[in-house]
PATORVO-968317 format. One record per residue (C-alpha): residue in one letter; y, x negated, z negated. Coordinates in steps of 0.5 Angstrom, whole numbers, padded with zeros to 4 digits, always signed. Example, Ala and Ser with C-alpha at 12.3 -4.5 7.8 and 13.67 -1.06 7.14 Angstrom:
# PATORVO-968317
A-0009-0025-0016/S-0002-0027-0014/
END
This chain:
# PATORVO-968317
M+0069-0024+0028/K+0061-0025+0026/I+0058-0030+0022/E+0051-0033+0026/K+0049-0038+0022/I+0049-0043+0016/I+0047-0050+0017/V+0045-0053+0010/D+0046-0061+0011/K+0045-0062+0003/F+0046-0058-0003/R+0041-0059-0008/H+0034-0058-0006/M+0036-0056+0001/N+0036-0061+0007/G+0037-0059+0014/I+0036-0052+0013/E+0038-0046+0018/V+0040-0039+0015/L+0041-0034+0020/F+0045-0027+0020/G+0044-0020+0023/K+0050-0016+0026/N+0049-0011+0021/L+0044-0013+0015/T+0042-0020+0012/V+0037-0021+0007/I+0035-0027+0004/S+0029-0026+0000/G+0024-0031-0004/Q+0021-0034-0010/N+0026-0035-0017/G+0030-0042-0016/T+0029-0043-0009/G+0037-0043-0008/K+0038-0035-0005/S+0044-0034-0009/T+0048-0040-0008/I+0047-0038+0000/L+0052-0032-0001/G+0057-0037-0005/M+0056-0042+0001/V+0059-0035+0006/G+0064-0033+0001/H+0067-0039+0000/I+0069-0040+0007/F+0073-0034+0007/D+0081-0034+0004/Y+0084-0027+0006/K+0091-0028+0007/D+0094-0021+0008/Q+0097-0017+0001/E+0091-0012+0002/R+0088-0010-0005/T+0080-0007-0006/K+0079+0000-0010/N+0080-0004-0016/N+0085-0008-0015/Q+0082-0015-0013/K+0083-0019-0007/F+0078-0019-0001/K+0075-0026-0003/A+0070-0028-0007/K+0072-0032-0013/Y+0070-0039-0014/G+0068-0039-0021/D+0064-0032-0020/I+0059-0036-0015/F+0059-0043-0016/R+0056-0047-0022/F+0055-0054-0022/C+0052-0059-0027/P+0055-0066-0029/F+0049-0070-0029/H+0046-0067-0022/D+0052-0064-0018/K+0057-0070-0020/K+0054-0076-0015/G+0051-0072-0010/I+0055-0070-0003/H+0054-0063-0001/E+0055-0061+0006/Y+0054-0055+0010/K+0057-0051+0016/A+0058-0045+0018/I+0057-0042+0025/L+0062-0036+0027/K+0063-0032+0034/D+0070-0029+0034/D+0072-0022+0037/N+0072-0026+0044/G+0065-0029+0043/D+0068-0035+0042/E+0064-0041+0037/I+0067-0043+0031/T+0065-0048+0027/Q+0067-0049+0020/E+0065-0055+0015/A+0064-0055+0008/K+0064-0061+0004/S+0064-0062-0004/R+0068-0067-0008/F+0069-0069-0015/V+0076-0069-0018/E+0076-0074-0024/G+0081-0071-0030/E+0085-0074-0036/G+0080-0073-0042/K+0076-0068-0039/S+0070-0069-0035/G+0073-0067-0028/R+0072-0062-0023/F+0067-0061-0018/R+0070-0058-0011/I+0067-0055-0004/D+0073-0057+0001/I+0073-0052+0007/G+0075-0056+0013/D+0079-0062+0013/R+0084-0062+0008/Q+0088-0067+0011/V+0089-0062+0017/V+0094-0057+0016/G+0090-0049+0017/S+0083-0052+0018/G+0081-0049+0011/A+0078-0042+0010/I+0078-0038+0014/D+0082-0031+0014/F+0077-0026+0014/P+0076-0020+0008/V+0070-0022+0004/I+0068-0018-0003/Y+0062-0021-0007/L+0058-0017-0012/G+0054-0022-0017/L+0050-0021-0022/K+0056-0020-0027/R+0056-0013-0025/L+0050-0011-0028/Y+0053-0013-0035/P+0052-0006-0039/L+0059-0002-0041/S+0055+0000-0047/Q+0055-0008-0049/E+0063-0008-0048/K+0067-0007-0054/E+0069+0000-0054/D+0077-0001-0054/S+0077-0006-0049/I+0075-0001-0044/K+0080+0003-0040/V+0080+0008-0037/K+0085+0011-0032/P+0084+0017-0026/P+0082+0014-0020/T+0088+0013-0014/L+0083+0016-0009/D+0084+0021-0004/P+0080+0028-0003/S+0077+0025+0003/E+0075+0019-0002/V+0073+0023-0008/R+0068+0027-0003/F+0065+0020+0000/Y+0064+0018-0007/E+0061+0024-0010/K+0056+0025-0002/Y+0054+0018-0003/A+0053+0018-0010/K+0048+0024-0010/E+0045+0021-0004/I+0043+0015-0006/S+0041+0016-0013/I+0038+0023-0011/L+0041+0028-0015/L+0040+0034-0012/D+0044+0038-0017/E+0049+0034-0021/T+0056+0035-0020/L+0060+0028-0021/K+0066+0026-0020/P+0069+0018-0020/Q+0072+0015-0026/D+0077+0009-0026/I+0074+0004-0031/K+0077-0003-0033/S+0073-0008-0038/P+0073-0015-0039/N+0067-0016-0034/K+0069-0011-0029/E+0073-0005-0026/F+0070+0000-0021/L+0069+0007-0020/A+0065+0010-0025/M+0061+0017-0025/E+0062+0023-0029/T+0058+0029-0030/P+0059+0036-0033/V+0056+0033-0039/Y+0057+0026-0039/S+0062+0020-0037/Y+0062+0013-0035/M+0059+0011-0042/G+0053+0016-0040/N+0052+0012-0034/S+0045+0009-0033/A+0044+0002-0031/G+0043+0004-0023/Q+0049+0008-0023/D+0053+0003-0026/S+0051-0002-0021/L+0052+0004-0015/G+0059+0005-0018/Q+0061-0002-0016/I+0058-0002-0009/L+0060+0004-0007/T+0067+0002-0009/A+0067-0004-0005/I+0065+0001+0001/L+0071+0005+0000/S+0075-0001-0001/F+0073-0004+0007/R+0074+0004+0009/E+0081+0004+0007/L+0082-0003+0010/K+0080+0000+0016/E+0084+0006+0016/K+0091+0002+0014/K+0090-0004+0019/G+0088+0000+0025/L+0086-0004+0031/S+0088-0010+0028/Y+0082-0009+0024/N+0076-0013+0025/G+0071-0012+0020/G+0069-0016+0013/I+0063-0018+0009/L+0060-0015+0004/L+0055-0020-0001/I+0051-0017-0006/D+0046-0021-0011/E+0039-0018-0013/V+0042-0011-0009/D+0035-0008-0012/A+0036-0009-0019/T+0036-0003-0024/F+0034+0002-0018/Y+0027+0006-0017/A+0024+0005-0010/G+0026+0011-0008/S+0033+0010-0009/Q+0033+0003-0006/I+0030+0006+0000/N+0036+0011+0000/L+0041+0005-0002/I+0039+0001+0004/K+0039+0006+0009/N+0046+0008+0008/L+0048+0001+0007/Y+0046+0000+0014/Q+0050+0006+0016/F+0056+0004+0013/S+0055-0003+0016/R+0056+0000+0023/D+0062+0005+0021/F+0067+0000+0018/D+0063-0006+0022/L+0061-0010+0016/Q+0056-0016+0015/I+0052-0014+0009/I+0049-0020+0006/F+0044-0019+0000/T+0038-0022-0004/T+0032-0019-0006/H+0026-0019-0009/S+0024-0011-0007/L+0018-0011-0003/E+0020-0003-0001/I+0026-0006+0002/L+0022-0012+0005/E+0017-0006+0008/L+0023-0002+0010/L+0026-0006+0014/K+0020-0009+0017/E+0019-0002+0020/K+0026-0001+0023/T+0025-0006+0028/E+0031-0003+0032/W+0036-0005+0026/Q+0035-0012+0029/T+0036-0015+0021/E+0035-0022+0020/I+0030-0023+0014/N+0031-0031+0011/F+0025-0032+0006/F+0026-0039+0002/E+0020-0042-0001/L+0019-0049-0004/K+0015-0054-0001/N+0014-0061-0004/R+0021-0059-0008/C+0025-0058-0002/V+0027-0051+0000/K+0024-0049+0007/N+0027-0043+0010/L+0022-0038+0014/S+0026-0033+0019/N+0023-0027+0019/P+0016-0028+0017/P+0010-0022+0017/L+0010-0018+0012/K+0004-0020+0009/Y+0006-0027+0009/I+0012-0024+0004/R+0009-0020+0000/N+0003-0026-0002/N+0009-0030-0003/I+0012-0026-0007/L+0006-0024-0012/V+0003-0031-0011/Q-0004-0028-0009/T-0009-0029-0003/D-0009-0025+0003/Q-0013-0018-0001/E-0010-0014+0004/D-0015-0015+0009/K-0021-0014+0005/I-0019-0007+0002/R-0024-0002+0004/K-0020+0004+0007/I-0023+0011+0006/N-0022+0016+0012/V-0019+0022+0010/L-0020+0028+0015/C-0016+0034+0016/E-0017+0040+0020/D-0012+0040+0025/G-0006+0036+0027/V-0001+0040+0023/T-0005+0039+0017/E-0005+0032+0018/A+0002+0031+0019/W+0004+0035+0012/C-0002+0031+0009/K+0002+0024+0011/N+0008+0027+0009/L+0007+0029+0002/L+0004+0022+0001/G+0010+0019+0004/R+0011+0012+0003/T+0006+0012-0004/K+0002+0006-0004/L-0004+0010-0003/R-0002+0011+0005/K-0004+0003+0005/R-0011+0005+0002/I-0013+0011+0007/E-0013+0013+0014/I-0011+0019+0016/K-0015+0023+0022/S-0015+0030+0025/V-0021+0032+0028/P-0023+0038+0032/I-0028+0042+0027/S-0027+0048+0023/A-0024+0048+0015/G-0031+0051+0013/I-0035+0045+0017/L-0031+0040+0013/I-0032+0043+0006/E-0040+0042+0008/L-0039+0035+0010/A-0036+0034+0003/K-0042+0037+0000/K-0047+0032+0004/K-0049+0026+0000/H-0051+0022+0006/P-0047+0016+0005/A-0043+0016+0012/F-0039+0023+0008/R-0039+0020+0001/Q-0034+0015+0003/M-0029+0020+0006/L-0025+0025+0003/F-0023+0032+0007/V-0016+0036+0007/V-0016+0043+0008/D-0011+0048+0008/G-0009+0052+0002/D-0011+0059+0005/Q-0019+0056+0004/K-0018+0055-0004/K-0021+0063-0004/G-0021+0063-0012/K-0025+0058-0013/S-0025+0050-0013/G-0029+0046-0008/P-0033+0040-0008/D-0030+0034-0011/R-0028+0030-0005/V-0024+0037-0002/I-0016+0036-0003/Y-0012+0043-0001/L-0005+0042+0001/P-0001+0047-0003/G+0001+0054-0002/D-0004+0060-0001/K-0004+0060+0007/C-0004+0055+0013/P+0002+0050+0013/E+0005+0054+0019/G+0005+0060+0014/T+0007+0056+0008/L+0013+0053+0012/Y+0015+0061+0015/D+0015+0064+0009/F+0019+0059+0005/F+0025+0058+0011/R+0024+0066+0012/N+0025+0068+0004/E+0028+0061+0000/V+0033+0058+0006/D+0040+0062+0007/D+0044+0062+0012/E+0049+0058+0010/D+0043+0052+0008/G+0045+0045+0011/F+0038+0045+0014/W+0041+0050+0020/N+0045+0046+0026/P+0050+0051+0028/D+0053+0045+0033/I+0047+0046+0037/G+0046+0054+0036/F+0039+0053+0031/I+0041+0058+0026/R+0037+0062+0021/Q+0037+0069+0026/V+0035+0064+0032/C+0029+0061+0028/F+0027+0068+0027/K+0029+0072+0032/D+0023+0073+0036/F+0018+0074+0029/V+0023+0078+0024/D+0015+0081+0022/S+0010+0077+0025/H+0004+0073+0022/D+0004+0069+0028/Y+0006+0063+0025/K+0003+0058+0029/T+0007+0061+0035/W+0013+0061+0031/L+0012+0053+0029/F+0011+0051+0036/Q+0016+0055+0038/N+0022+0052+0034/K+0018+0044+0034/S+0024+0041+0037/F+0028+0043+0032/F+0024+0041+0026/G+0023+0034+0027/R+0018+0029+0030/S+0012+0032+0027/Y+0015+0037+0024/C+0019+0032+0019/K+0025+0035+0017/A+0022+0042+0016/F+0016+0039+0011/S+0022+0035+0008/R+0026+0041+0006/W+0020+0044+0003/K+0018+0038-0001/K+0026+0038-0004/A+0025+0045-0007/N+0018+0044-0009/P+0017+0037-0013/H+0012+0039-0018/E+0007+0042-0012/V+0009+0035-0008/E+0007+0031-0015/T+0001+0035-0017/F-0002+0034-0010/V-0001+0027-0010/D-0003+0026-0017/N-0010+0030-0014/F-0010+0026-0009/K-0010+0020-0012/N-0015+0021-0018/I-0020+0023-0012/L-0019+0016-0008/D-0020+0013-0015/K-0026+0016-0016/I-0029+0014-0009/Y-0027+0007-0010/
END
């Protein structure tokens, strides 16, 4: 079963808006106060899982009413709030489920505001039987703010494959390269989840990002287990995450979204989240093959309007509350001595904001000529950067606008030495399933210095533009990557 859209007839400052949902990922973005979190509540409230299975933190697969809705007795009391959800079942048949608010008078109290699903007078027309997990902002309440004696710790009831799953994705998303960790089952007055324990600190030393990630992985493991238990009768689920980017730094945000997309495919999930992160939105705009739905909310005359999949430039300007500046930024040309130099330069800079300020190209000109051009004071060359291989350093610094790649050889030679001397036979870079092992990589080049031929011969295994090989080198040499990027930025700033 998949939810396709929600149509809000009337709900506070939403009138007649339509929200579309992707098969795997759905984004709801926009400025504060536009009702993004309310949409998550609307989705969660139309489902009520009937079976007895529980999540990994011993909760029902259900969004609690009190966790997702809060109503004001002055503004919500008299209005009629209505919305409807359009879904498709596994047979492709359309299902429409309506929701309408009502106010229940109470004795000696102000009463209660409720949202009914379906027709209260018709048996069986209520909430749809389907598993949902809702992760609201309550998950961000720091454990360090809880009373220590109110926190209970117990061994997690996970099998070995679940422990490995947790460790793998906790490290991958957090980019913890050498850390050893295992899950701890933590219960406090505000939350229960699988926290992270390492050899040097326990759950009490978890950062806010690790705390949030632990709860997300707890939810994913819950759906993983549910799929295994239900077998052929499993027909998916919905994971709702409010402010998915909160407490994660940019690199971790990107890894999180990439893995959430994979989880959505592996466990047949619709993952719906709110975010303000431009890094996440930029990633999803690039990943057109993911067919993600991006809903962007904005206020117009005190009413919410939803733009479906608007251009990234429009989103950026709206979130940053700025006029369109991108086209006014003068891009600097970066000339590289050949295609491999260009590929490595792009890989080293990665997704940094520097890439938006430059245009990287390779030219059929030798490194020596590029260095000479960098010395010229002609205006045509003073507004350029020149990237050459590390073997051009020759023990002295060059002109101000010349940037040298890491190492003291050409990129092909640097990669050759790295994989020959520093990457052992059991490294995860190799792919024995297709026969690409270290011996195969060097079988014709054991003592050869023909680095360019070696790189070309292994091109099909090193990824597009050699990205896999470059990325493995970067993982082992973070300091050299940082030095290159900092140097590049400093020179670029001087030109501006």
